[in-house]
C-alpha positions as CSV (number, residue, x, y, z in Angstrom):
1,M,-28.8,286.7,199.6
2,T,-27.3,286.8,196.1
3,G,-28.0,289.2,193.3
4,L,-27.1,289.8,189.6
5,G,-25.3,292.7,188.0
6,C,-24.5,293.3,184.3
7,G,-21.1,293.5,182.6
8,F,-19.2,292.4,179.5
9,L,-16.9,289.5,178.9
10,V,-14.8,288.2,176.0
11,A,-16.3,284.7,175.7
12,L,-15.5,281.7,173.6
13,G,-18.1,280.4,171.1
14,A,-18.0,277.1,169.4
15,V,-18.7,276.4,165.7
16,V,-19.8,272.8,165.5
17,S,-20.1,270.0,162.9
18,L,-22.2,267.0,163.6
19,S,-22.6,263.5,162.1
20,F,-23.4,260.0,163.3
21,P,-20.4,257.6,163.6
22,A,-20.6,253.9,164.3
23,P,-21.1,253.3,168.1
24,H,-18.1,252.1,170.1
25,R,-16.7,252.1,173.7
26,L,-16.2,255.6,175.0
27,G,-12.7,256.8,175.7
28,Q,-12.0,259.1,178.7
29,D,-9.3,260.7,180.6
30,S,-7.8,257.9,182.7
31,K,-8.2,260.1,185.9
32,L,-11.9,260.3,185.5
33,P,-14.7,257.7,185.4
34,A,-15.9,256.7,181.9
35,F,-19.3,255.6,180.7
36,D,-19.4,251.9,180.2
37,V,-23.0,251.7,178.9
38,I,-24.8,254.2,176.7
39,T,-28.2,254.2,175.1
40,V,-29.6,256.9,172.8
41,K,-33.1,256.6,171.5
42,P,-35.5,259.0,169.8
43,D,-37.8,260.6,172.4
44,T,-41.5,259.7,171.9
45,S,-42.8,260.6,175.3
46,G,-43.1,264.4,174.8
47,D,-42.1,264.7,178.5
48,R,-40.6,268.0,179.5
49,P,-36.8,268.1,179.1
50,S,-34.8,267.0,182.1
51,I,-31.2,266.0,182.9
52,D,-29.6,264.2,185.8
53,F,-26.2,262.8,186.7
54,D,-26.3,261.1,190.0
55,N,-24.0,258.4,191.4
56,G,-22.6,257.4,188.0
57,N,-26.0,257.3,186.3
58,F,-26.6,259.9,183.6
59,S,-30.1,260.5,182.1
60,A,-31.3,263.2,179.7
61,T,-34.9,263.0,178.7
62,N,-36.4,264.8,175.6
63,F,-33.0,266.4,174.9
64,S,-31.7,267.6,171.6
65,V,-28.0,267.3,170.6
66,K,-27.9,271.1,170.7
67,M,-29.3,271.2,174.3
68,L,-26.7,268.6,175.5
69,T,-23.9,270.5,173.7
70,L,-24.9,273.7,175.5
71,F,-25.1,271.9,178.8
72,A,-21.9,269.8,178.6
73,Y,-19.8,272.7,177.4
74,G,-21.4,275.3,179.6
75,L,-22.4,277.4,176.6
76,K,-25.3,279.8,175.9
77,D,-27.3,280.0,172.7
78,D,-25.3,283.0,171.4
79,Q,-22.1,281.1,171.9
80,L,-22.9,278.3,169.6
81,F,-22.9,278.6,165.9
82,G,-23.3,276.4,162.8
83,V,-25.6,273.8,164.4
84,P,-27.4,271.7,161.8
85,K,-31.2,271.9,161.9
86,W,-31.7,268.2,162.9
87,A,-29.4,268.7,166.0
88,D,-31.9,271.3,167.3
89,E,-35.2,269.7,166.2
90,M,-34.6,266.0,166.9
91,H,-35.0,265.1,170.6
92,F,-33.6,262.0,172.3
93,D,-33.6,260.0,175.5
94,M,-30.0,259.4,176.5
95,K,-28.9,257.2,179.3
96,A,-25.4,256.3,180.4
97,K,-23.8,254.5,183.3
98,V,-20.4,254.3,185.0
99,L,-19.8,250.7,186.2
100,D,-17.6,249.8,189.2
101,A,-16.5,253.4,189.9
102,D,-15.4,254.6,193.4
103,P,-18.6,256.1,194.9
104,A,-16.4,258.7,196.8
105,L,-14.9,259.8,193.5
106,L,-18.2,260.1,191.8
107,Q,-19.6,262.3,194.6
108,T,-16.6,264.7,194.6
109,L,-16.6,265.4,190.9
110,T,-16.6,269.0,190.0
111,N,-19.0,270.5,187.5
112,D,-16.2,270.7,185.0
113,Q,-15.3,267.1,185.5
114,R,-19.0,266.0,185.1
115,R,-19.2,268.0,181.9
116,Q,-16.0,266.3,180.6
117,I,-17.6,262.9,181.1
118,E,-20.9,264.0,179.5
119,R,-19.1,265.4,176.5
120,T,-18.0,261.9,175.4
121,I,-21.7,261.1,174.6
122,L,-21.5,263.9,172.0
123,T,-18.2,263.0,170.5
124,E,-18.6,259.3,170.5
125,R,-22.3,258.9,169.7
126,F,-23.0,262.0,167.6
127,G,-19.6,262.7,166.2
128,L,-19.3,266.3,167.5
129,T,-16.4,268.3,166.3
130,F,-15.9,272.1,166.8
131,H,-13.5,275.0,166.8
132,R,-13.5,278.1,169.0
133,E,-13.8,281.7,168.1
134,T,-13.6,284.8,170.3
135,K,-16.4,287.4,170.5
136,V,-17.6,290.0,173.1
137,L,-20.8,289.1,174.9
138,P,-22.8,290.8,177.7
139,V,-22.8,288.9,181.0
140,Y,-24.4,288.9,184.4
141,E,-22.4,288.7,187.7
142,L,-23.7,286.8,190.6
143,V,-22.8,288.6,193.9
144,V,-23.6,288.3,197.6
145,D,-25.9,290.9,199.1
146,K,-24.5,293.1,201.8
147,G,-26.4,291.1,204.4
148,G,-24.6,287.9,203.3
149,P,-26.1,284.7,202.0
150,R,-29.4,283.4,203.5
151,F,-28.4,279.8,203.3
152,Q,-25.9,277.7,205.2
153,P,-23.3,275.1,204.0
154,S,-24.8,271.6,203.6
155,K,-24.5,269.1,206.4
156,I,-24.8,266.2,204.0
157,E,-21.5,264.4,203.6
158,I,-20.1,262.1,200.9
159,G,-22.0,258.9,200.7
160,Q,-25.2,260.4,202.2
161,R,-28.4,261.6,200.5
162,G,-30.3,264.8,201.2
163,A,-34.0,265.1,202.1
164,N,-34.7,265.4,198.3
165,G,-33.3,261.9,197.7
166,L,-30.2,263.1,195.8
167,A,-26.7,262.1,196.8
168,A,-24.1,264.6,197.9
169,G,-22.8,266.4,194.8
170,A,-25.9,265.6,192.7
171,L,-28.1,268.0,190.9
172,H,-31.4,267.5,189.0
173,T,-33.2,270.1,186.8
174,N,-36.5,270.1,184.9
175,N,-37.5,272.6,182.3
176,H,-41.1,273.5,181.7
177,A,-43.0,276.5,180.4
178,G,-39.8,278.5,180.0
179,N,-38.9,277.9,183.7
180,A,-36.4,275.6,185.3
181,D,-36.7,273.7,188.6
182,M,-33.5,272.7,190.4
183,M,-32.9,270.2,193.2
184,S,-29.4,269.6,194.5
185,T,-27.6,268.3,197.5
186,A,-24.2,269.6,198.7
187,V,-23.2,271.3,195.4
188,P,-20.9,274.3,194.9
189,I,-22.3,277.7,193.8
190,S,-21.0,277.0,190.3
191,S,-24.0,274.6,190.0
192,L,-26.4,277.5,190.6
193,V,-24.5,279.7,188.2
194,D,-24.8,277.0,185.5
195,V,-28.6,276.8,186.0
196,L,-29.0,280.6,186.0
197,S,-27.0,280.9,182.9
198,R,-29.1,278.4,181.0
199,Q,-32.4,279.9,182.2
200,M,-31.4,283.5,181.4
201,E,-29.6,282.5,178.2
202,R,-26.7,284.7,179.1
203,I,-23.3,284.0,180.8
204,V,-23.4,284.3,184.6
205,V,-20.1,284.9,186.3
206,D,-19.6,283.8,189.9
207,K,-18.5,286.8,192.0
208,T,-19.9,285.5,195.3
209,G,-16.6,284.2,196.7
210,L,-18.6,281.4,198.3
211,T,-16.5,278.2,198.4
212,G,-18.7,275.8,200.3
213,R,-21.3,273.2,199.2
214,Y,-24.9,273.9,199.6
215,D,-28.4,272.3,199.3
216,L,-29.9,274.6,196.7
217,N,-33.5,273.9,195.6
218,L,-35.2,276.3,193.2
219,I,-38.9,275.9,192.2
């Protein structure tokens, strides 16, 4: 099994400035897929916040700009400064799609690559700009128990879907009543670290040494 310990880390924060530019086609690193279609609408459903990026389809429901910024840049609340009030209070339904992308490439994207793609929603649709500052913050460390992990590497291969319906490499989370549910198929431990960090509102550092991909489902 895994466990958490405490420590300190010099971490990067982001001071942001936000505005609404005119919509236009997203630019993107030529080595990565780019979103071809994006829609952003005010949320009127009141549904619990959820985010999903599966097979080139991105969806964030009842998400604020601040929430997406924290998610896409892997930041915690205490790492983000200067956010305007509207970016925290206004919630949106955001959808984006990659057209004609190589399915194998989409399913092998790392978390960092997925975030890089997601960031373009912020920069191109909300005009996000920022600079970085350094500060000392407390962190948790995720470690493997002496008995080893109690889960095995995923048997789901690229192009396949798990029993939860998600494609290999995909992850889905729901936030409700202060708790987060997570479903995933064949994802690295870094995906679990990201979810734990958001839930605990503190940086979690991966010290497990686990390099495989796993079916991790937390309820």
